[in-house]
N, C-alpha and C positions, 0 to 999 in steps of 0.2 A: 418368312419375310423379315428382312433386316429392320431393326427399329430405326425410327427417325433420329437423325443427329440433331444436336442443338446448333443454333446459329448464335455465335457469341460476338456481340458488337463491341469493338474497342475504339478508342480514340481519345483525343485530348478533351478535357472538360469543355463543355459548350459545343461539342461537335454534333450533338443531336442524338446521342445514343438512346435516350429514353423516348424522345418524340418519334424518331424513326422506328425504334423497336416496337412501339405500340401499333404503329401503322403496318409494319411488316408482319407482326403476329396475327393481326386481323386478316391481312392479305393471304397468308399461308395457313390460316386456321391452326395456329400454334399458341401455346400459353406464353405470355410475356412476363419476365421476371427482371426487375431492376435489382442488381446485387446490393447496392447501397440500401435500398428499401428493405430487402431481405435481411440484411445484417441488423438494421434498426429494429425490425420486428423481433428477431432472435434475441437481441440485447435489451429491448425495452427502452431504448434511448436513441436520440438522434446522433448522426455521425459527429457533429461538432461537439456534443457532450462526451462521446467516446474519446475523441482526441483530447479534450480538456481534462477528463478525469483519469483516463488510462494511458494516454499517449499514442503516438502514431504506430509504434512497434506492435502494440496490442491490437490496434485496428488492422494492421497488415496480417497478423495471425488469423484474425476473424475472416478476412478476405480469403485466405487459403482454405479455411474450414468451409466457407460458403462455396468455394469453387469445387471442392470435393463433393459436397452434398448435391449441388446442382448438376454435376457431371455424372452422377449415379443414374440419372434417367435422361431420356431424350425427348425431343419434340418441343423444346423451349426456344424462345428468342430471349437471350440473356444480354442485358446491358451491363457490361462490366464497368466497375468504377474506373476512374481515370488512372489510378495507380495499380490496379489489379495485375495488368500484364507487364509490369516492370519486373516482376518476379518470374524467373525462368521456371520455378516450380509450378506457379499458377498457370503459365503457358502450357506446360506439359499436361497438367491436370485437365485443362479445358480442351486441349486438342484430342484427348482420348475419345471423346464422344461429341466433338463439335467442330464446326467450321468457323474460324476466326476471321471476322470481316472488319477491316479498318475503315472508319469514317474519317476521311482525310479532308479537313476543312482548312482553307487558307488562314494564315496567322492573323491578318487584318480582320477577317470575319469573326474569328474567335475573340479578338480584343473587343470588338463591338458587342458581341453576345454576352461577354462577361463583365462589361463595364460597370454595371450596377449590381452585380451579384453579391449578396452578403451571406450566402449560405455555405460557401466553400472555405473550410479552415485554412487551406494553403494560400488563399488569396487575400487574407486579412492582414495585409502589409501596406505600408505607406505608398510604395511605388508599384502598384498593381500591374501596370503595363510591363515593367521590367521583369517582375516575377513571372508573368505569363510568357514573355519572350524566352526567359532562361529555362523554365520548365518545359516549354515546347521544344526547344533545342535539345534538351536532355532526353525527353520521352519519345519523340517521333521516330528516331532510329530503332528504338526498342519495339515500338508498335509495328513498324514496317517489318522487322525481323520475325515478329510473332504471327502476323496475319497470313491467312490462306489467300485472301484477295483484298483489294482496296477499292473503295468507291469515292467519287468526288462528293463530299458532304457540303460543298458550297452552294448546292442547288436547293430548291424547296424540298422539305422533308418527304412529301409524297413521291417525288421523283427519285429521291435517294432510296426509298423503300422499294420502288419498282425496279431500280437498277440492281439492288441486292437480290430481289426475288428472281430476276432473270439470270443473274450470275450464279446463283446457288442451285438452280433448278436441276442441273445434272448431278449435283452432289447430295441431294436429299431424296430419300426414298419415301414417297407418299404412302401413307397407310390406307389400305382399302377398307 
């Protein structure tokens, strides 16, 4: 029997990767792993501390290492960090043993969801809306190119999880 593939959730920050990922993992009886949490546990510090003390380039190397480690086994729902799939190397690594699903949320919904967020290092700028707009314009074409399938993430998280479960049913081998 073929091992189960991972389901890798990608999308812009605030698209619901962690929330939907937890719901989806319960629905499919798969382990949920948030890549940012995974990196924080490996490094013993928060993402914002990694950015502040080591820089973004070091964090991006950590993302690639995490992608390698998490792709070594299957049966996970993985919430990739917002920047993880900007690297073609990470896309290739995660595709080896995974189905990449884009959570595609409308820009105005993302602006609302991220309005008061103080945890994301890239958003700690004076004109947050402009930063979100520019990052969104840069990143969405890369996410679309990386994904195996895309779902509307402007819906309630439970519906998004159901849509993903239905869409990937043909691609996942259930373990008996």
